[in-house]
KOLKOL-771704 format. One record per residue (C-alpha): x, y, z; residue number from 0. Coordinates in pm, whole numbers. Layout:
REM KOLKOL-771704
east=X&north=Y&up=Z&nr=NUM
...
This chain:
REM KOLKOL-771704
east=17063&north=-12624&up=6926&nr=0
east=16966&north=-12265&up=7009&nr=1
east=16974&north=-12174&up=6635&nr=2
east=16749&north=-12469&up=6548&nr=3
east=16498&north=-12371&up=6813&nr=4
east=16491&north=-12013&up=6687&nr=5
east=16433&north=-12129&up=6326&nr=6
east=16155&north=-12356&up=6448&nr=7
east=15994&north=-12067&up=6627&nr=8
east=16019&north=-11848&up=6315&nr=9
east=15859&north=-12119&up=6098&nr=10
east=15576&north=-12163&up=6346&nr=11
east=15508&north=-11789&up=6347&nr=12
east=15429&north=-11799&up=5969&nr=13
east=15132&north=-12029&up=6030&nr=14
east=14769&north=-11921&up=6063&nr=15
east=14677&north=-11693&up=6359&nr=16
east=14475&north=-11970&up=6529&nr=17
east=14799&north=-12168&up=6563&nr=18
east=15010&north=-11883&up=6701&nr=19
east=14955&north=-11926&up=7077&nr=20
east=15176&north=-12230&up=7134&nr=21
east=15452&north=-12118&up=6895&nr=22
east=15470&north=-11777&up=7063&nr=23
east=15513&north=-11953&up=7396&nr=24
east=15793&north=-12156&up=7245&nr=25
east=15960&north=-11843&up=7112&nr=26
east=15938&north=-11681&up=7455&nr=27
east=16094&north=-11988&up=7614&nr=28
east=16373&north=-11977&up=7359&nr=29
east=16437&north=-11611&up=7435&nr=30
east=16448&north=-11683&up=7810&nr=31
east=16688&north=-11970&up=7748&nr=32
east=16907&north=-11747&up=7536&nr=33
east=16929&north=-11472&up=7797&nr=34
east=16974&north=-11727&up=8077&nr=35
east=17271&north=-11864&up=7884&nr=36
east=17409&north=-11513&up=7850&nr=37
east=17380&north=-11466&up=8227&nr=38
east=17550&north=-11800&up=8293&nr=39
east=17829&north=-11720&up=8050&nr=40
east=17876&north=-11379&up=8206&nr=41
east=17883&north=-11541&up=8549&nr=42
east=18134&north=-11807&up=8449&nr=43
east=18365&north=-11579&up=8259&nr=44
east=18366&north=-11285&up=8497&nr=45
east=18120&north=-11065&up=8309&nr=46
east=18232&north=-11107&up=7947&nr=47
east=18280&north=-11346&up=7662&nr=48
east=18597&north=-11489&up=7518&nr=49
east=18757&north=-11576&up=7851&nr=50
east=18815&north=-11916&up=8001&nr=51
east=18630&north=-12084&up=8285&nr=52
east=18778&north=-12004&up=8625&nr=53
east=18706&north=-12052&up=8992&nr=54
east=18643&north=-11751&up=9211&nr=55
east=18923&north=-11690&up=9459&nr=56
east=19016&north=-11460&up=9743&nr=57
east=19189&north=-11149&up=9601&nr=58
east=19404&north=-11144&up=9914&nr=59
east=19487&north=-10875&up=10166&nr=60
east=19424&north=-10538&up=10006&nr=61
east=19746&north=-10345&up=9954&nr=62
east=19813&north=-9975&up=9978&nr=63
east=19795&north=-9747&up=10278&nr=64
east=19612&north=-9868&up=10589&nr=65
east=19245&north=-9784&up=10565&nr=66
east=19224&north=-9749&up=10942&nr=67
east=19409&north=-9639&up=11253&nr=68
east=19324&north=-9268&up=11258&nr=69
east=19119&north=-9082&up=11520&nr=70
east=18755&north=-9000&up=11460&nr=71
east=18704&north=-8675&up=11271&nr=72
east=18564&north=-8397&up=11487&nr=73
east=18737&north=-8480&up=11817&nr=74
east=18807&north=-8184&up=12042&nr=75
east=19164&north=-8096&up=12127&nr=76
east=19136&north=-8263&up=12467&nr=77
east=18979&north=-8574&up=12320&nr=78
east=19258&north=-8590&up=12064&nr=79
east=19515&north=-8572&up=12343&nr=80
east=19352&north=-8866&up=12521&nr=81
east=19345&north=-9060&up=12193&nr=82
east=19718&north=-9001&up=12143&nr=83
east=19804&north=-9094&up=12502&nr=84
east=19592&north=-9408&up=12477&nr=85
east=19744&north=-9506&up=12144&nr=86
east=20096&north=-9481&up=12289&nr=87
east=20004&north=-9691&up=12592&nr=88
east=19821&north=-9944&up=12372&nr=89
east=20135&north=-9995&up=12162&nr=90
east=20380&north=-9997&up=12453&nr=91
east=20546&north=-10319&up=12566&nr=92
east=20521&north=-10420&up=12932&nr=93
east=20786&north=-10584&up=13149&nr=94
east=20806&north=-10765&up=13481&nr=95
east=20833&north=-10451&up=13702&nr=96
east=20515&north=-10323&up=13532&nr=97
east=20334&north=-10633&up=13651&nr=98
east=20367&north=-10842&up=13335&nr=99
east=20264&north=-11200&up=13405&nr=100
east=20328&north=-11421&up=13589&nr=101
east=20135&north=-11585&up=13303&nr=102
east=20050&north=-11408&up=12979&nr=103
east=20006&north=-11443&up=12603&nr=104
east=20210&north=-11138&up=12496&nr=105
east=20357&north=-10818&up=12636&nr=106
east=20154&north=-10549&up=12455&nr=107
east=19809&north=-10477&up=12321&nr=108
east=19956&north=-10350&up=11997&nr=109
east=20142&north=-10674&up=11931&nr=110
east=19812&north=-10857&up=11895&nr=111
east=19621&north=-10570&up=11734&nr=112
east=19861&north=-10449&up=11464&nr=113
east=19719&north=-10524&up=11118&nr=114
east=19700&north=-10298&up=10922&nr=115
east=19763&north=-10037&up=11195&nr=116
east=19764&north=-10014&up=11575&nr=117
east=19421&north=-10123&up=11693&nr=118
east=19370&north=-10380&up=11421&nr=119
east=19397&north=-10758&up=11414&nr=120
east=19664&north=-11027&up=11404&nr=121
east=19964&north=-10928&up=11186&nr=122
east=20133&north=-11130&up=10911&nr=123
east=20419&north=-11231&up=11142&nr=124
east=20316&north=-11368&up=11480&nr=125
east=20508&north=-11185&up=11758&nr=126
east=20440&north=-11469&up=12003&nr=127
east=20716&north=-11679&up=11845&nr=128
east=20988&north=-11427&up=11929&nr=129
east=20831&north=-11348&up=12264&nr=130
east=20870&north=-11707&up=12387&nr=131
east=21240&north=-11648&up=12459&nr=132
east=21237&north=-11270&up=12502&nr=133
east=21445&north=-11122&up=12790&nr=134
east=21581&north=-11464&up=12884&nr=135
east=21246&north=-11642&up=12887&nr=136
east=21265&north=-12019&up=12892&nr=137
east=20925&north=-12091&up=12735&nr=138
east=20866&north=-12272&up=12409&nr=139
east=20603&north=-12183&up=12153&nr=140
east=20346&north=-12465&up=12146&nr=141
east=20251&north=-12640&up=11822&nr=142
east=19957&north=-12411&up=11749&nr=143
east=20178&north=-12099&up=11746&nr=144
east=20377&north=-12040&up=11427&nr=145
east=20562&north=-11750&up=11269&nr=146
east=20320&north=-11724&up=10976&nr=147
east=20010&north=-11804&up=11179&nr=148
east=19777&north=-11582&up=11378&nr=149
east=19824&north=-11454&up=11732&nr=150
east=19623&north=-11695&up=11945&nr=151
east=19497&north=-11744&up=12295&nr=152
east=19414&north=-12096&up=12412&nr=153
east=19110&north=-12208&up=12611&nr=154
east=19043&north=-12549&up=12758&nr=155
east=18694&north=-12680&up=12696&nr=156
east=18672&north=-12909&up=12999&nr=157
east=18840&north=-12942&up=13336&nr=158
east=19004&north=-13270&up=13436&nr=159
east=18684&north=-13377&up=13614&nr=160
east=18474&north=-13322&up=13303&nr=161
east=18310&north=-12999&up=13415&nr=162
east=18306&north=-12698&up=13185&nr=163
east=18620&north=-12486&up=13175&nr=164
east=18624&north=-12239&up=12885&nr=165
east=18880&north=-12007&up=13044&nr=166
east=19202&north=-11873&up=12892&nr=167
east=19514&north=-12073&up=12976&nr=168
east=19802&north=-11835&up=12921&nr=169
east=20068&north=-11965&up=12686&nr=170
east=20378&north=-11808&up=12841&nr=171
east=20530&north=-11734&up=13182&nr=172
east=20785&north=-11488&up=13322&nr=173
east=21021&north=-11769&up=13420&nr=174
east=21381&north=-11675&up=13332&nr=175
east=21291&north=-11327&up=13215&nr=176
east=21467&north=-11012&up=13331&nr=177
east=21336&north=-10906&up=13672&nr=178
east=21173&north=-11243&up=13751&nr=179
east=21452&north=-11397&up=13959&nr=180
east=21327&north=-11684&up=14173&nr=181
east=21007&north=-11742&up=13978&nr=182
east=20974&north=-12091&up=13834&nr=183
east=20653&north=-12172&up=13653&nr=184
east=20571&north=-12440&up=13398&nr=185
east=20372&north=-12375&up=13084&nr=186
east=20041&north=-12562&up=13057&nr=187
east=20069&north=-12912&up=12909&nr=188
east=19926&north=-12813&up=12574&nr=189
east=20050&north=-13129&up=12401&nr=190
east=19831&north=-13351&up=12617&nr=191
east=19533&north=-13118&up=12592&nr=192
east=19569&north=-13104&up=12214&nr=193
east=19583&north=-13483&up=12199&nr=194
east=19264&north=-13492&up=12406&nr=195
east=19101&north=-13242&up=12168&nr=196
east=19041&north=-13015&up=12464&nr=197
east=19191&north=-12690&up=12330&nr=198
east=19017&north=-12420&up=12129&nr=199
east=19163&north=-12094&up=12004&nr=200
east=19067&north=-11731&up=11968&nr=201
east=19238&north=-11461&up=11764&nr=202
east=19229&north=-11085&up=11829&nr=203
east=18923&north=-10892&up=11717&nr=204
east=18988&north=-10557&up=11543&nr=205
east=18911&north=-10251&up=11754&nr=206
east=18860&north=-9999&up=11472&nr=207
east=18532&north=-9811&up=11508&nr=208
east=18445&north=-9976&up=11838&nr=209
east=18345&north=-9646&up=11995&nr=210
east=18076&north=-9619&up=11729&nr=211
east=17964&north=-9975&up=11800&nr=212
east=17949&north=-9895&up=12170&nr=213
east=17707&north=-9609&up=12102&nr=214
east=17449&north=-9806&up=11898&nr=215
east=17126&north=-9799&up=12103&nr=216
east=16999&north=-10135&up=12226&nr=217
east=16660&north=-10046&up=12076&nr=218
east=16815&north=-10028&up=11730&nr=219
east=16972&north=-10374&up=11770&nr=220
east=16643&north=-10525&up=11886&nr=221
east=16447&north=-10354&up=11608&nr=222
east=16689&north=-10488&up=11349&nr=223
east=16659&north=-10834&up=11503&nr=224
east=16285&north=-10820&up=11428&nr=225
east=16323&north=-10702&up=11069&nr=226
east=16295&north=-10915&up=10751&nr=227
east=16137&north=-11189&up=10959&nr=228
east=15993&north=-11397&up=10676&nr=229
east=16314&north=-11390&up=10476&nr=230
east=16519&north=-11487&up=10782&nr=231
east=16282&north=-11770&up=10870&nr=232
east=16296&north=-11906&up=10515&nr=233
east=16675&north=-11931&up=10545&nr=234
east=16677&north=-12066&up=10901&nr=235
east=16828&north=-11751&up=11052&nr=236
east=16745&north=-11679&up=11415&nr=237
east=16999&north=-11489&up=11623&nr=238
east=16957&north=-11316&up=11956&nr=239
east=17129&north=-11052&up=12166&nr=240
east=17373&north=-11163&up=12436&nr=241
east=17219&north=-10959&up=12715&nr=242
east=17461&north=-10865&up=12989&nr=243
east=17390&north=-10847&up=13358&nr=244
east=17657&north=-10832&up=13627&nr=245
east=17727&north=-11194&up=13708&nr=246
east=17482&north=-11350&up=13465&nr=247
east=17293&north=-11289&up=13143&nr=248
east=16936&north=-11270&up=13015&nr=249
east=16869&north=-11378&up=12661&nr=250
east=16610&north=-11227&up=12428&nr=251
east=16405&north=-11064&up=12704&nr=252
east=16432&north=-10687&up=12677&nr=253
east=16151&north=-10646&up=12926&nr=254
east=16329&north=-10846&up=13197&nr=255
east=16640&north=-10648&up=13275&nr=256
east=16756&north=-10792&up=13605&nr=257
east=17020&north=-10558&up=13744&nr=258
east=17110&north=-10414&up=13404&nr=259
east=16994&north=-10615&up=13105&nr=260
east=17160&north=-10411&up=12833&nr=261
east=17314&north=-10577&up=12529&nr=262
east=17679&north=-10678&up=12538&nr=263
east=17854&north=-10649&up=12202&nr=264
east=18233&north=-10697&up=12223&nr=265
east=18428&north=-11020&up=12186&nr=266
east=18374&north=-11329&up=11974&nr=267
east=18060&north=-11419&up=12167&nr=268
east=17952&north=-11063&up=12248&nr=269
east=18050&north=-11137&up=12606&nr=270
east=18184&north=-10794&up=12702&nr=271
east=17953&north=-10502&up=12768&nr=272
east=18185&north=-10205&up=12724&nr=273
east=18527&north=-10105&up=12597&nr=274
east=18641&north=-10038&up=12952&nr=275
east=18547&north=-10390&up=13058&nr=276
east=18705&north=-10528&up=12740&nr=277
east=19027&north=-10339&up=12824&nr=278
east=19043&north=-10441&up=13188&nr=279
east=18985&north=-10806&up=13112&nr=280
east=19241&north=-10816&up=12830&nr=281
east=19504&north=-10641&up=13042&nr=282
east=19468&north=-10910&up=13306&nr=283
east=19405&north=-11216&up=13089&nr=284
east=19639&north=-11147&up=12796&nr=285
east=19926&north=-10975&up=12980&nr=286
east=19866&north=-11078&up=13339&nr=287
east=19847&north=-10717&up=13458&nr=288
east=19594&north=-10657&up=13734&nr=289
east=19393&north=-10337&up=13738&nr=290
east=19098&north=-10166&up=13905&nr=291
east=18846&north=-10389&up=13728&nr=292
east=19039&north=-10717&up=13768&nr=293
east=19238&north=-10684&up=14089&nr=294
east=19340&north=-11043&up=14158&nr=295
east=19650&north=-11205&up=14014&nr=296
east=19568&north=-11509&up=13801&nr=297
east=19882&north=-11674&up=13941&nr=298
east=19940&north=-11588&up=14307&nr=299
east=20268&north=-11774&up=14364&nr=300
east=20450&north=-11547&up=14609&nr=301
east=20783&north=-11610&up=14433&nr=302
east=20643&north=-11463&up=14112&nr=303
east=20506&north=-11130&up=14236&nr=304
east=20725&north=-10832&up=14150&nr=305
east=20479&north=-10543&up=14154&nr=306
east=20213&north=-10420&up=14393&nr=307
east=19856&north=-10535&up=14333&nr=308
east=19666&north=-10414&up=14143&nr=309
east=19957&north=-10354&up=13910&nr=310
east=19803&north=-10052&up=13737&nr=311
east=19568&north=-9798&up=13901&nr=312
east=19448&north=-9440&up=13873&nr=313
east=19739&north=-9208&up=13949&nr=314
east=19580&north=-8962&up=14189&nr=315
east=19911&north=-8778&up=14237&nr=316
east=19956&north=-8691&up=13869&nr=317
east=19928&north=-8331&up=13754&nr=318
east=19790&north=-8374&up=13402&nr=319
east=19464&north=-8547&up=13302&nr=320
east=19626&north=-8798&up=13067&nr=321
east=19864&north=-8906&up=13346&nr=322
east=19589&north=-8941&up=13605&nr=323
east=19383&north=-9206&up=13432&nr=324
east=19484&north=-9571&up=13448&nr=325
east=19609&north=-9774&up=13154&nr=326
east=19276&north=-9949&up=13097&nr=327
east=19103&north=-9612&up=13075&nr=328
east=19363&north=-9499&up=12823&nr=329
east=19309&north=-9816&up=12621&nr=330
east=18934&north=-9770&up=12621&nr=331
east=18956&north=-9403&up=12518&nr=332
east=19195&north=-9490&up=12236&nr=333
east=18951&north=-9751&up=12105&nr=334
east=18649&north=-9528&up=12164&nr=335
east=18801&north=-9246&up=11959&nr=336
east=18943&north=-9477&up=11689&nr=337
east=18777&north=-9416&up=11354&nr=338
east=18605&north=-9685&up=11151&nr=339
east=18793&north=-9858&up=10868&nr=340
east=18756&north=-9689&up=10531&nr=341
east=18657&north=-9902&up=10229&nr=342
east=18801&north=-9878&up=9879&nr=343
east=18571&north=-9779&up=9593&nr=344
east=18780&north=-9950&up=9326&nr=345
east=19010&north=-10216&up=9475&nr=346
east=19002&north=-10505&up=9413&nr=347
east=18833&north=-10572&up=9082&nr=348
east=18707&north=-10225&up=8998&nr=349
east=18402&north=-10024&up=9094&nr=350
east=18157&north=-10224&up=8881&nr=351
east=18260&north=-10559&up=9028&nr=352
east=18244&north=-10420&up=9382&nr=353
east=17896&north=-10277&up=9322&nr=354
east=17778&north=-10605&up=9173&nr=355
east=17928&north=-10794&up=9465&nr=356
east=17753&north=-10573&up=9716&nr=357
east=17420&north=-10650&up=9550&nr=358
east=17493&north=-11023&up=9551&nr=359
east=17587&north=-10994&up=9919&nr=360
east=17232&north=-10870&up=9977&nr=361
east=17066&north=-11108&up=9731&nr=362
east=17204&north=-11431&up=9877&nr=363
east=17114&north=-11325&up=10232&nr=364
east=17453&north=-11232&up=10385&nr=365
east=17317&north=-10891&up=10486&nr=366
east=17045&north=-11049&up=10700&nr=367
east=17308&north=-11116&up=10968&nr=368
east=17587&north=-10886&up=10850&nr=369
east=17364&north=-10578&up=10879&nr=370
east=17529&north=-10308&up=10667&nr=371
east=17467&north=-10011&up=10893&nr=372
east=17331&north=-9873&up=11219&nr=373
east=17329&north=-9517&up=11359&nr=374
east=17469&north=-9412&up=11696&nr=375
east=17259&north=-9241&up=11959&nr=376
east=17289&north=-8906&up=12131&nr=377
east=17644&north=-8939&up=12260&nr=378
east=17804&north=-8686&up=12491&nr=379
east=18098&north=-8694&up=12246&nr=380
east=18000&north=-8497&up=11935&nr=381
east=18223&north=-8712&up=11713&nr=382
east=18015&north=-9015&up=11815&nr=383
east=17671&north=-8852&up=11810&nr=384
east=17415&north=-8968&up=11551&nr=385
east=17685&north=-9111&up=11324&nr=386
east=17654&north=-9396&up=11070&nr=387
east=17810&north=-9723&up=11179&nr=388
east=17880&north=-9925&up=10863&nr=389
east=17992&north=-10232&up=11050&nr=390
east=17815&north=-10516&up=10862&nr=391
east=17699&north=-10696&up=11177&nr=392
east=17372&north=-10734&up=11365&nr=393
east=17571&north=-10777&up=11692&nr=394
east=17361&north=-11084&up=11771&nr=395
east=17490&north=-11429&up=11852&nr=396
east=17397&north=-11704&up=11606&nr=397
east=17419&north=-12083&up=11607&nr=398
east=17700&north=-12157&up=11364&nr=399
east=17665&north=-12533&up=11375&nr=400
east=17907&north=-12815&up=11446&nr=401
east=18174&north=-12692&up=11206&nr=402
east=18256&north=-12376&up=11398&nr=403
east=18149&north=-12496&up=11744&nr=404
east=18416&north=-12446&up=12010&nr=405
east=18240&north=-12611&up=12304&nr=406
east=18267&north=-12295&up=12515&nr=407
east=17980&north=-12094&up=12662&nr=408
east=18012&north=-11726&up=12756&nr=409
east=17713&north=-11552&up=12905&nr=410
east=17414&north=-11693&up=12719&nr=411
east=17620&north=-11759&up=12406&nr=412
east=17643&north=-12135&up=12386&nr=413
east=17905&north=-12378&up=12252&nr=414
east=17801&north=-12331&up=11887&nr=415
east=17712&north=-11962&up=11902&nr=416
east=17914&north=-11658&up=11796&nr=417
east=17852&north=-11291&up=11747&nr=418
east=17817&north=-11190&up=11385&nr=419
east=18166&north=-11061&up=11316&nr=420
east=18172&north=-10701&up=11184&nr=421
east=18311&north=-10702&up=10831&nr=422
east=18433&north=-10345&up=10800&nr=423
east=18809&north=-10350&up=10753&nr=424
east=18796&north=-10710&up=10625&nr=425
east=18989&north=-10611&up=10312&nr=426
east=19309&north=-10573&up=10514&nr=427
east=19270&north=-10863&up=10755&nr=428
east=19502&north=-11162&up=10727&nr=429
east=19325&north=-11434&up=10928&nr=430
east=18959&north=-11531&up=10955&nr=431
east=18708&north=-11699&up=11187&nr=432
east=18734&north=-11709&up=11564&nr=433
east=19033&north=-11943&up=11571&nr=434
east=19222&north=-11809&up=11269&nr=435
east=19197&north=-12145&up=11094&nr=436
east=19229&north=-11989&up=10750&nr=437
east=19375&north=-11688&up=10572&nr=438
east=19154&north=-11759&up=10270&nr=439
east=18835&north=-11555&up=10258&nr=440
east=18658&north=-11794&up=10023&nr=441
east=18722&north=-12083&up=10259&nr=442
east=18604&north=-11873&up=10553&nr=443
east=18271&north=-11824&up=10376&nr=444
east=18234&north=-12197&up=10308&nr=445
east=18320&north=-12278&up=10671&nr=446
east=17996&north=-12104&up=10774&nr=447
east=17804&north=-12411&up=10652&nr=448
east=17782&north=-12722&up=10868&nr=449
east=17524&north=-12932&up=11050&nr=450
east=17291&north=-12702&up=11246&nr=451
east=17434&north=-12373&up=11120&nr=452
east=17197&north=-12081&up=11073&nr=453
east=17408&north=-11986&up=10772&nr=454
east=17338&north=-12301&up=10570&nr=455
east=17064&north=-12146&up=10357&nr=456
east=17274&north=-11841&up=10278&nr=457
east=17581&north=-12047&up=10192&nr=458
east=17368&north=-12264&up=9966&nr=459
east=17262&north=-11947&up=9783&nr=460
east=17627&north=-11842&up=9759&nr=461
east=17729&north=-12183&up=9622&nr=462
east=17462&north=-12154&up=9352&nr=463
east=17610&north=-11831&up=9219&nr=464
east=17821&north=-11850&up=8906&nr=465
east=18194&north=-11810&up=8958&nr=466
east=18193&north=-11457&up=8821&nr=467
east=17927&north=-11351&up=9069&nr=468
east=18117&north=-11517&up=9351&nr=469
east=18423&north=-11323&up=9246&nr=470
east=18228&north=-10999&up=9255&nr=471
east=18113&north=-11079&up=9607&nr=472
east=18467&north=-11161&up=9718&nr=473
east=18592&north=-10839&up=9562&nr=474
east=18324&north=-10645&up=9749&nr=475
east=18426&north=-10800&up=10081&nr=476
east=18794&north=-10727&up=10017&nr=477
east=18702&north=-10366&up=9934&nr=478
east=18570&north=-10312&up=10288&nr=479
């Protein structure tokens, strides 16, 4: 048909000049059609001719050496020593005499944050399965914990009386474990709660580059929130900071600070203000170890207390600086000095595909929420001062619709709202979305679309890409 149209256009062009206007328009239309077909063919066949139609797919976890896990370049000798001490403590397993439990989800930070290096995200093999019976433990792994699945914590949406819960219900206990003689605790009745559709899950967030994230000025986050307004509005994108105040939050009101009013930025709903707070809470919630930020045992059964409270504190009798500070300070310094993940320029798909995918990432609107870069402020630590932060997140919470809703509110982040997840390091992550429901990146993208989601317009743009362009975009994401 294209050849016939071209011949028709050529015949029309031999006519008298007064008849040329319409035929020239026809010829132009034919040319546009021809080049549009070239673009569609290129899109369908991955950028060339002679191939066969295919569907874009997740290239999978990027192989090779870990692109993360090293300290920031430019740390002083003392800072490097604190990084090393914190890294060792982060990876260390805890036991009952250390204060482990009485209820917990695992016995080390590193067990949850291991992929592709210490400080990362959930590993290929879930350590919670083996932990269930570790050291004589009598617990059983519930149905939502599997060897090939993600590390998970469980939260109940509602209390028995119908009021909001939202808190973490630890999966395991110290019952039967070495050093826990006399302690008898039952695991939560997860089977009933699952049947009642009252359980939601969270997986570990990567901690690479979090010191850089911590040092992004609030003013930069707010300024970015106000950028590209018309484009965001056309796609239905809103988003707001989860402002943090001790005991409560203020949303979207930078001129109404309350006691503090600065922007929280860590956790799935941006609920934690700082790395120190993040560390203290995780030490208590995930391992049951009380500390100077969270001093009260979550299970106060007198028969299950085998360490003084708080379990871990500043060691004022120590003789070296790294021994003086508490475990949560070590954890926070390790994360603060942990370098950002490093992307690949060529894997997967090659440099051209990655570059094309990056442009499509911008074109379809992904970058409107997954902001490619910020710059840190004037940090007291030179290695954190005025540095690029290529995190691919606006650090705002967005309404993600019914499909990703978990029914839980944290701060001013509501039941359908989540912080834009930073994408750096995504190439070596195994599991995606807040609950780890998929290990397939392409599915994770599609899951952003549902009733009420701010991402619907962007996902519609993504769906309208040809398969080759989708593949480029997936390759770009897996290169990060």
